[in-house]
C-alpha positions as CSV (number, residue, x, y, z in Angstrom):
1,M,104.6,128.5,74.4
2,P,103.5,131.9,76.0
3,I,101.9,132.1,79.4
4,G,98.9,134.5,79.7
5,I,98.4,137.0,82.5
6,D,95.3,139.0,83.4
7,A,97.1,142.3,84.0
8,M,94.0,144.1,85.2
9,G,92.7,141.7,87.8
10,G,93.3,142.1,91.6
11,D,93.5,144.9,94.1
12,H,96.9,146.2,93.0
13,A,96.6,145.8,89.3
14,P,98.2,146.6,86.9
15,E,101.4,147.9,88.7
16,E,102.1,145.0,91.0
17,I,101.0,142.4,88.4
18,V,103.5,143.7,85.9
19,K,106.3,144.0,88.6
20,G,105.6,140.3,89.5
21,A,105.8,139.3,85.9
22,L,109.1,141.2,85.4
23,D,110.6,139.4,88.4
24,V,110.2,135.9,86.8
25,L,111.1,136.8,83.2
26,E,114.4,135.0,83.4
27,E,112.8,131.9,85.0
28,I,110.1,131.4,82.4
29,D,110.8,129.7,79.1
30,G,108.8,131.5,76.5
31,T,107.0,134.8,76.3
32,L,104.6,136.3,78.9
33,W,101.4,137.8,77.4
34,L,99.9,140.6,79.4
35,Y,96.2,141.1,78.7
36,G,94.8,144.5,79.5
37,D,94.7,148.3,78.9
38,E,97.7,149.0,76.6
39,R,97.7,152.7,77.7
40,L,98.3,151.7,81.3
41,L,100.6,148.7,80.6
42,R,103.0,150.1,78.0
43,P,104.8,152.5,80.5
44,L,105.1,149.7,83.1
45,V,106.5,147.1,80.6
46,G,109.0,149.4,78.9
47,D,111.5,147.5,76.9
48,A,110.9,144.2,78.7
49,P,110.3,141.2,76.3
50,M,106.6,140.8,77.1
51,E,103.8,141.1,74.7
52,I,100.7,143.2,75.5
53,I,97.4,142.0,74.3
54,P,95.1,145.1,74.2
55,C,91.7,144.7,75.8
56,T,89.0,147.4,76.2
57,Q,87.0,145.9,79.0
58,I,87.7,144.7,82.6
59,V,85.9,142.1,84.7
60,L,85.3,143.8,88.1
61,G,85.3,142.1,91.5
62,D,81.6,142.5,92.0
63,D,80.6,141.5,88.5
64,P,78.2,138.5,88.3
65,P,80.5,135.7,87.0
66,V,78.5,134.2,84.2
67,V,77.1,137.6,83.0
68,A,80.7,139.0,83.0
69,V,82.0,136.2,80.9
70,R,79.1,136.5,78.4
71,N,79.1,140.3,78.1
72,K,82.7,141.4,78.6
73,T,84.1,139.5,75.7
74,D,87.0,141.9,75.2
75,S,88.2,141.6,78.8
76,P,91.6,140.0,79.8
77,L,89.8,137.1,81.4
78,V,87.7,136.1,78.4
79,R,90.4,136.9,75.8
80,G,92.9,134.8,77.8
81,M,90.5,131.9,78.1
82,R,89.8,131.9,74.4
83,D,93.5,131.9,73.6
84,L,94.0,129.1,76.1
85,K,91.3,127.0,74.4
86,A,92.8,127.8,71.0
87,G,96.2,126.6,72.1
88,K,97.9,130.0,71.7
89,I,99.0,130.1,75.4
90,S,100.0,127.2,77.7
91,G,98.4,128.6,80.9
92,F,96.6,131.6,82.4
93,V,96.8,133.3,85.8
94,S,94.5,136.0,87.3
95,A,94.2,137.7,90.6
96,G,90.7,139.0,89.7
97,N,87.2,137.8,90.1
98,T,87.3,134.2,91.3
99,G,83.8,133.3,90.2
100,A,84.3,134.8,86.7
101,L,87.7,132.9,86.4
102,L,85.9,129.7,87.2
103,A,83.0,130.4,84.9
104,G,85.4,131.4,82.1
105,G,87.4,128.3,82.6
106,T,84.4,126.0,82.6
107,L,82.4,127.7,79.8
108,I,85.3,128.5,77.5
109,A,88.4,126.4,78.3
110,G,86.2,123.5,79.2
111,R,86.2,120.7,81.8
112,I,88.2,117.4,81.6
113,K,85.9,114.6,80.5
114,G,84.6,112.8,83.6
115,I,85.0,115.8,85.9
116,A,81.7,117.4,86.8
117,R,83.1,120.3,88.8
118,P,86.5,122.0,88.7
119,C,87.8,122.9,92.1
120,I,90.2,125.4,93.7
121,T,93.1,123.6,95.5
122,S,95.0,125.9,97.9
123,V,98.3,125.3,99.6
124,Y,97.9,125.3,103.4
125,P,101.0,125.6,105.7
126,T,101.0,123.1,108.6
127,R,103.4,122.0,111.4
128,K,104.7,119.2,109.2
129,G,105.0,121.2,106.0
130,M,102.7,122.0,103.1
131,S,99.3,120.5,102.7
132,L,96.4,121.2,100.3
133,I,92.8,122.2,100.9
134,C,90.3,121.4,98.2
135,D,87.8,122.8,97.4
136,A,88.8,126.2,98.6
137,G,85.8,128.2,97.4
138,A,84.8,127.2,93.9
139,N,81.7,125.0,94.8
140,A,79.6,125.9,97.8
141,D,77.3,123.0,97.1
142,C,78.7,119.6,96.3
143,T,77.7,116.0,95.9
144,P,79.7,113.0,97.3
145,V,81.1,112.3,93.8
146,H,82.4,115.9,93.5
147,L,84.3,115.4,96.8
148,R,85.8,112.1,95.6
149,D,86.9,113.8,92.4
150,F,88.4,116.7,94.4
151,G,90.4,114.1,96.4
152,L,91.7,112.4,93.3
153,M,92.8,115.6,91.5
154,S,94.4,117.2,94.6
155,S,96.2,113.9,95.5
156,L,97.7,113.9,92.0
157,Y,98.6,117.6,92.3
158,A,100.3,117.0,95.7
159,Q,102.4,114.3,94.2
160,E,103.3,115.7,90.8
161,V,103.6,119.4,91.6
162,L,104.5,119.6,95.3
163,G,106.6,116.5,95.2
164,I,104.8,114.7,98.1
165,E,105.2,110.9,97.6
166,N,102.0,108.8,98.0
167,P,100.1,111.7,99.7
168,T,97.5,111.0,102.3
169,V,93.9,112.3,101.9
170,G,91.4,113.2,104.7
171,I,87.8,114.3,104.5
172,V,87.0,117.3,106.8
173,N,84.5,116.3,109.4
174,I,83.2,117.2,112.9
175,G,84.6,113.9,114.3
176,E,87.0,111.1,113.4
177,E,84.3,108.3,113.4
178,Q,83.0,107.2,110.1
179,G,79.3,107.7,111.0
180,K,79.7,111.3,112.0
181,G,79.1,114.4,109.9
182,N,76.4,115.7,107.6
183,E,74.8,113.7,104.8
184,L,77.3,114.8,102.3
185,V,80.3,113.6,104.3
186,R,78.6,110.3,105.3
187,E,77.8,109.4,101.7
188,A,81.2,110.5,100.4
189,Y,83.1,108.4,102.9
190,P,82.6,105.0,101.2
191,L,83.5,106.5,97.8
192,F,86.8,107.7,99.3
193,E,87.5,104.2,100.7
194,E,87.1,102.8,97.2
195,A,89.0,105.6,95.4
196,N,92.5,105.2,94.0
197,F,94.2,107.4,96.5
198,R,95.5,107.0,100.1
199,F,92.5,107.8,102.2
200,I,93.1,108.0,106.0
201,G,89.5,108.9,107.1
202,S,87.9,111.9,108.7
203,V,89.9,114.9,110.0
204,E,88.6,117.4,112.5
205,G,89.3,121.1,111.9
206,R,91.7,121.4,114.9
207,D,94.0,118.7,113.3
208,I,94.4,120.5,109.9
209,P,97.2,122.8,111.1
210,E,99.0,119.8,112.6
211,G,99.4,118.3,109.2
212,V,97.8,114.9,109.8
213,A,97.0,114.6,106.1
214,D,98.6,116.0,102.9
215,V,95.2,116.7,101.3
216,Y,92.1,117.9,103.1
217,V,88.9,117.6,101.0
218,T,85.7,119.5,101.7
219,D,83.0,121.5,100.0
220,G,84.0,125.0,98.7
221,F,81.9,126.8,101.4
222,T,83.6,125.0,104.3
223,G,87.1,125.2,102.6
224,N,86.9,128.9,102.1
225,V,85.8,129.5,105.7
226,I,88.8,127.5,106.9
227,L,91.2,129.5,104.8
228,K,89.7,132.9,105.7
229,L,89.5,132.0,109.4
230,T,93.1,130.8,109.3
231,E,94.3,134.0,107.6
232,G,92.4,136.1,110.2
233,M,93.7,134.2,113.2
234,A,97.2,134.3,111.9
235,S,97.0,138.1,111.5
236,F,95.4,138.5,114.9
237,I,98.0,136.3,116.8
238,L,101.0,137.9,115.0
239,G,99.5,141.4,115.8
240,E,99.2,140.4,119.5
241,I,102.7,139.1,119.6
242,K,104.1,142.3,118.0
243,E,102.2,144.5,120.5
244,A,103.5,142.4,123.4
245,M,107.1,142.6,122.2
246,M,106.9,146.4,121.9
247,A,105.3,146.9,125.3
248,S,108.5,147.5,127.3
249,T,112.3,147.9,127.0
250,L,112.8,144.3,128.3
251,S,110.3,142.8,125.9
252,K,112.0,144.7,123.0
253,L,115.3,143.2,124.0
254,G,113.7,139.8,124.0
255,A,112.2,140.5,120.6
256,L,115.7,141.2,119.2
257,M,116.9,137.8,120.5
258,I,114.2,135.8,118.6
259,K,114.0,138.1,115.6
260,G,115.6,135.5,113.2
261,E,113.3,132.6,114.3
262,L,110.3,134.9,114.2
263,K,111.0,135.8,110.6
264,K,110.9,132.1,109.7
265,V,107.4,131.8,111.3
266,L,106.2,134.9,109.6
267,K,107.4,133.6,106.2
268,K,105.7,130.3,106.7
269,S,102.4,132.0,107.4
270,D,102.6,134.6,104.6
271,Y,100.2,133.8,101.7
272,R,102.6,135.7,99.4
273,E,105.0,132.8,99.6
274,Y,102.5,130.4,98.0
275,G,101.3,132.6,95.2
276,G,98.2,131.0,93.7
277,A,95.8,128.1,93.6
278,P,95.2,125.9,90.6
279,L,91.7,125.3,89.2
280,L,91.9,121.6,88.8
281,G,89.5,119.8,86.5
282,L,89.8,122.2,83.5
283,K,91.3,121.1,80.2
284,S,93.9,123.8,80.5
285,C,96.2,125.1,83.2
286,V,94.6,128.0,85.1
287,V,95.8,129.5,88.4
288,K,94.0,131.9,90.7
289,A,96.3,134.3,92.5
290,H,95.3,136.0,95.7
291,G,93.1,139.1,95.1
292,S,95.5,141.2,97.3
293,S,98.6,140.0,95.5
294,D,101.6,142.3,95.4
295,A,104.6,141.7,93.1
296,R,106.1,139.0,95.3
297,A,102.8,137.1,95.6
298,F,102.1,137.3,91.9
299,S,105.6,136.2,90.9
300,N,105.1,133.1,93.1
301,A,101.8,132.5,91.4
302,L,103.5,132.5,88.1
303,R,106.1,130.0,89.4
304,Y,103.3,127.7,90.5
305,L,101.6,128.0,87.1
306,K,104.9,127.0,85.4
307,K,105.2,124.0,87.7
308,Y,101.6,123.1,86.9
309,I,102.1,123.3,83.2
310,D,105.4,121.3,83.3
311,S,103.7,118.6,85.4
312,S,101.3,117.6,82.6
313,M,98.6,117.4,85.3
314,V,95.7,117.7,82.9
315,Q,96.8,114.6,81.0
316,K,97.5,112.7,84.2
317,I,94.0,113.4,85.6
318,S,92.5,112.2,82.3
319,E,94.6,109.1,82.4
320,E,93.6,108.4,86.0
321,L,89.9,108.7,85.0
322,G,90.4,106.6,81.9
323,T,89.3,109.4,79.6
324,E,92.6,110.1,77.9
């Protein structure tokens, strides 16, 4: 079954989006459907076996999410969500407006029965390997039940898509003790203890990069701050290292000696390696690619979407909730 792509969403659309799609053509079973302005897409696609779905509107980054979904009915995002609901495509990926993608997924594609709020689950590189942060920005305000559901869905995703056996789940807090934290965390804690996943307790922010858990659960406001702060600090530290290595002839020689190892570190901290984040809790497979995605990042987002589709995650979440 085809996979749908919002070819007009993101800072570097449509050029980098199409390039990324072309890069994975041989890896994807089925056709790729590009939703967008045919006049712009046709020269980029050329003779490649991809289908263009003409759209006359675009959801912009600053468009109010719900208003955009209701008014821009001929945009790639809305057309894609409708085809997803109708079963014409198996999944959909966009680097565009996150709020609109979430609104479209919720209002059009629909939520899994028993899940009140879909969430964004983002891959987070740690000292021990790959972890997940959920929610990464979909829900600024949450209830304890929302957090528990996030933990359940992200734990399943870690196991089925990332291949982490019996993943551990921690709740982000200001201390390790059970009684610490705000009202949300304190009330969510006993729900986590009773949940059907491997809960290890509270995790402080400084321990997240150490990889003390496989899944870190928090509200979308906090999760997004963690991600953006991490991106900013990584950029700052790498910039300082580069400046120090270029400061003198001796430091330049030293840089040549560690060049290979440094590339490994840079690759591990590069968001382009991880592509996109799934919107868990929807009835269909939807992935949010980074807004600044270039071809490399978007091709990896498509690879993650393919894994998501093949994992039958939607069905497994429903089975776990007993709503299948």
